[in-house]
MIKELO-631522 format. One line per field, with one value per residue: residue number from 1; residue in one letter; x, y, z of N, C-alpha, C in turn. Coordinates in steps of 0.05 Angstrom, whole numbers. Each point is the difference from the previous one (the first is absolute). Layout:
# residues N
seq = [NUM, ...]
type = [A, ...]
neast = [X, ...]
nnorth = [Y, ...]
nup = [Z, ...]
caeast = [X, ...]
canorth = [Y, ...]
caup = [Z, ...]
ceast = [X, ...]
cnorth = [Y, ...]
cup = [Z, ...]
***
This chain:
# residues 128
seq = [1, 2, 3, 4, 5, 6, 7, 8, 9, 10, 11, 12, 13, 14, 15, 16, 17, 18, 19, 20, 21, 22, 23, 24, 25, 26, 27, 28, 29, 30, 31, 32, 33, 34, 35, 36, 37, 38, 39, 40, 41, 42, 43, 44, 45, 46, 47, 48, 49, 50, 51, 52, 53, 54, 55, 56, 57, 58, 59, 60, 61, 62, 63, 64, 65, 66, 67, 68, 69, 70, 71, 72, 73, 74, 75, 76, 77, 78, 79, 80, 81, 82, 83, 84, 85, 86, 87, 88, 89, 90, 91, 92, 93, 94, 95, 96, 97, 98, 99, 100, 101, 102, 103, 104, 105, 106, 107, 108, 109, 110, 111, 112, 113, 114, 115, 116, 117, 118, 119, 120, 121, 122, 123, 124, 125, 126, 127, 128]
type = [X, X, X, X, X, X, X, X, X, X, X, X, X, X, X, X, X, X, X, X, X, X, X, X, X, X, X, X, X, X, X, X, X, X, X, X, X, X, X, X, X, X, X, X, X, X, X, X, X, X, X, X, X, X, X, X, X, X, X, X, X, X, X, X, X, X, X, X, X, X, X, X, X, X, X, X, X, X, X, X, X, X, X, X, X, X, X, X, X, X, X, X, X, X, X, X, X, X, X, X, X, X, X, X, X, X, X, X, X, X, X, X, X, X, X, X, X, X, X, X, X, X, X, X, X, X, X, X]
neast = [-219, -22, -1, 7, -11, 16, -30, -21, 13, -6, -31, -14, 16, -14, -20, -5, -13, 17, 8, 0, 1, 11, -17, 17, 7, -23, -5, 20, -13, -22, 24, -19, -12, 12, 4, 26, 25, -1, 8, 17, 1, -1, 6, 14, 22, 7, 12, 28, -9, 25, -13, -23, 2, 19, -23, -11, 11, 3, -28, 3, 17, -27, -10, 2, -6, -20, 21, 25, -11, -12, 18, -27, 2, -28, 4, -38, 5, 13, 27, 12, 24, 9, -14, 10, 19, -17, -5, 20, 5, -8, 3, 32, -7, -12, 30, 13, -2, -2, 27, -9, -20, -18, -12, -27, -15, 25, -10, -32, 0, 24, -7, -17, 10, 20, -14, 1, 12, -11, -19, 13, -1, -28, -13, 18, -12, -20, 20, 12]
nnorth = [64, -13, -7, -10, -28, 6, -22, 27, 8, -21, -5, 24, -3, -29, 5, 25, 12, 9, -33, 10, -23, -19, -18, -11, 21, -1, -25, 13, 22, -27, 0, -6, -17, -5, -15, 11, 22, -30, -2, 22, -9, -24, 21, -19, 8, 17, 27, 1, 22, -17, -19, 11, 16, -34, -13, 16, -8, -25, -3, 12, -22, -18, 17, -25, 26, 2, -20, 9, 11, -26, -5, 0, -19, -19, 6, -6, -19, 19, -13, -7, 7, 18, 12, 17, -9, -15, 7, -11, -30, -6, 10, -5, -23, 3, 15, -30, -18, -1, 6, -24, -4, -9, -6, 10, -17, 5, 30, 0, -21, 12, 14, -16, -2, 24, 4, -27, 16, 16, -17, -5, 28, 15, -18, 7, 19, -6, -15, 32]
nup = [-57, -19, 30, 5, 3, 24, -6, -18, 15, 19, -17, 0, 31, -1, -8, 5, -6, 19, 4, 22, -3, -3, -1, -9, -15, -7, -3, -23, -2, -1, -7, -12, -10, -23, 8, 13, -12, -10, 28, 5, -26, 16, 22, 1, 7, 19, 2, 16, 16, 7, -9, 13, 21, 9, -7, 15, 10, -5, 2, 20, 7, -11, 17, 28, 2, -19, 7, -2, -11, -11, 6, 3, 13, -4, 23, 2, 9, 5, 2, 30, -17, 14, -29, 13, -25, 7, 14, -2, -7, 22, 19, -12, -9, 14, 13, -13, 13, 26, -3, -8, 26, -15, 31, 10, -12, -14, 2, 14, -27, -3, 16, -15, -14, 1, 5, -13, -11, 3, -14, -24, -3, 9, -18, -21, 2, 0, -20, -2]
caeast = [3, -7, 15, 8, 4, 24, 3, -8, 21, 30, -6, 7, 20, 20, -12, -9, 12, 20, 17, 27, 13, -7, -6, 31, 10, -22, 9, 29, -11, -17, 15, -10, -7, -21, -25, -19, -7, -17, -16, -10, -2, -28, -9, -2, 5, 10, 23, -1, 9, 23, 10, -12, 29, 25, -4, -4, 33, 7, -23, 9, 22, -5, -16, -30, -11, -28, -12, 10, -6, -22, 7, -6, -19, -18, -15, -14, -12, -12, 5, 27, 20, 30, 21, -6, 7, -18, -17, 19, -10, -34, -5, 12, -14, -30, 0, 4, -33, -16, 12, -6, -25, -13, -26, -1, -5, 20, 20, -14, 0, 24, -8, -8, 20, 14, -12, 11, 42, 3, -13, 12, 32, -14, -1, 29, 10, -16, 18, 21]
canorth = [-32, -27, -18, -27, -29, -23, -22, 2, 8, -36, -7, 30, 4, -10, -11, 19, 15, 8, -7, 19, -17, -36, -10, -9, 25, 18, -24, 5, 25, 5, -30, -28, -20, 9, -22, 18, 17, 0, -4, 24, 10, -16, 6, -24, 14, 14, 2, 14, 26, 8, -3, 23, 21, -4, 3, 30, 11, -7, 7, 31, 7, 1, 18, 2, 14, -7, -22, -2, 26, -16, -31, -10, -19, 14, -16, 16, -20, 8, -14, 0, -25, 11, 12, 29, -1, 5, 18, 34, 12, 2, 27, 10, -5, 17, 26, 7, -1, 37, 16, -6, 1, 14, 20, 2, -32, -14, 7, -10, -26, 0, 6, -22, -23, 6, -10, -26, -11, 12, -12, -20, 10, -1, -33, -5, 18, -16, -18, 0]
caup = [-8, 33, 2, -16, 19, -1, -23, -24, -3, -1, -27, -16, 7, -10, -22, -14, -21, 4, 29, 13, 14, 8, 12, 10, 16, 20, 14, 19, 17, 34, 17, 2, -24, -20, 4, 16, -20, -22, 22, 10, -29, 4, 17, 15, 27, -3, 2, 19, -4, -1, -30, -26, -3, -22, -30, -10, -2, -37, -24, -5, -14, -26, -12, -10, 24, 10, 5, 33, 21, 1, 11, 37, -1, 3, 20, 15, 18, 16, 22, -3, -11, 18, -6, -12, -21, -20, 7, -4, -31, -15, 4, -24, -27, 17, -3, -30, -7, 0, -18, -21, 4, -26, 11, 30, 0, -3, 21, 25, -2, 10, 20, 13, -4, 15, 32, 5, 5, 24, 20, 1, 16, 15, 2, 9, 24, 20, -6, 17]
ceast = [-10, 23, 3, 7, 31, 9, 9, 36, 31, -2, 16, 34, 22, -11, -28, 2, 19, 16, 23, 21, -11, -7, 29, 2, -22, 13, 21, -1, -12, 5, -20, 6, -14, -33, -24, -17, -30, -35, -16, -11, -37, -10, -8, 16, 11, 30, -1, 9, 24, 5, -18, 16, 19, -12, -14, 27, 14, -15, 9, 26, 10, -20, -34, -13, -28, -3, 19, -20, -35, 19, -2, -22, -14, -20, -10, 1, -8, 9, 32, 6, 23, 16, -13, 3, -32, -16, 17, -8, -25, -1, 14, -25, -27, 9, 0, -40, -13, 13, -8, -29, -20, -26, 5, -2, 19, 25, 0, 4, 32, 3, -12, 17, 16, -7, -6, 21, 2, -11, 25, 32, -5, 11, 33, 10, -7, 11, 25, 4]
cnorth = [-14, -20, -29, -16, -7, -11, 14, 27, -7, -7, 20, -2, -24, -16, 10, 13, 11, 2, 11, -24, -29, -12, -6, 30, 6, -24, 4, 23, 3, -32, -27, -9, -3, -7, 22, 18, -7, -13, 33, 9, -10, 2, -17, 15, 32, 5, 11, 29, 4, -11, 8, 18, 4, 6, 27, 17, 2, 6, 35, 6, -1, 14, -6, 2, -3, -28, 0, 27, -13, -22, 7, -13, 3, -27, 7, -19, 17, -14, 8, -21, -5, 13, 30, 8, 0, 19, 40, -3, 1, 33, 20, -3, 13, 30, 13, -4, 31, 14, 5, 1, 24, 11, -5, -34, -10, 3, -14, -23, -12, 19, -21, -24, 9, -4, -19, -11, 20, -18, -29, 8, -13, -30, 0, 6, -21, -27, -4, -4]
cup = [34, 3, -17, 17, -8, -17, -18, 0, -10, -27, -12, -10, -17, -29, -10, -36, -4, 25, 2, 9, 4, 25, 24, 15, 23, 29, 23, 9, 15, 6, 0, -24, -21, -2, 27, -17, -14, 24, -2, -31, -4, 19, 24, 28, -11, 14, 33, -11, -4, -29, -20, 2, -17, -26, -7, 0, -14, -22, 3, -14, -29, -11, -14, 21, 10, 7, 30, 16, 18, 21, 32, 6, 17, 20, 19, 24, 30, 30, 1, -4, 10, -13, -21, -29, -18, 9, -1, -36, -15, 7, -16, -16, 4, -10, -32, -16, 9, -26, -26, -8, -23, 7, 30, 8, 3, 21, 28, -5, 10, 29, 22, 4, 13, 34, -2, 1, 27, 36, -3, 19, 34, 16, 12, 29, 24, 5, 16, 30]
***
């Protein structure tokens, strides 16, 4: 299964062919307003890792495993931002992609992406 953008995931979870929750439920779970959920759905903003994690946990409880397993933000800025959560989440996501690599080229692409995340970790370390 390929990864989906968060906007696709939140749309599918709240309004797709077989939604598993309402916009109001998602907003409550993520501790945001309903309008923020619509912003997520229209790719105007992305939630923090902690909010994604809360939603993924609830989706998992509801048996919506395919979406819950890919809830990792994708931030490839290459800069320190004062927080290790995004780099940690990226590393977990990339490990999953390595596991699902279809061939050597795909595998090596993800290894290269991991090197970029390691660079981000190092940038964070320099800021300490």
